[in-house]
Phi, psi and omega in degrees: 000139183265159177251146179240124183233124172288121185252339177187176172269151183308315185276003177279348180237119181281156175299134182087009182249148173240149180213141175278130178225160175253131180218115178058035180081008180246137175272125190234143168266111179265129184232140175241132171229111185063235178263003182262140178242144181227150179225124178236156169303137189280356183255129177299139181283344179278312179215139187295084183223148185289120177286332182295345177272357184272177182272138176273127175259089188299315183297327181267349184059051182226160175236129183264133173288128182287348184281306183232004172088004175297144175245151183233136177293126183290337181274327187244340185080359181290143176289140180252351179206156178285159014273352180292139178234353179246148180283166172247155182292149174245152182230154178287149176229133177236146175242120178239110186063240178262356182275134172258123186241130175259133180256121181241157179291000000 
C-alpha cells in the first residue's frame, strides 16, 4: 500500500527549483519544471550527498548532484553522467488543487 503526503503548495516551488521534503518517512528531492513536478530519492547514488541542493537542468529534465556533477533523469532516476552509475528511486507526484502530493511505497 502506498502513502500519500502533501509536501507543499503548488506556488511554493518555482519552476527550475529543487527542494528537500519528507514524504512517508522518505527524504525526497522535489523538483518543478513548468507545471510538472518530479520526486527522486534525495541521496546521490555515487556518494551520499543531497540531490535537492543541486542544479535543475530544465531543458534536459535532469537534476545535477552538487558534489561531483552526476546528473539524474527526473522521470526514471537513471544517471545521465558519470561518476554515478546506479539509479536513484523515483516517486509519484500528484497535484490536487494547490496541494503537491508525493506518493511513496
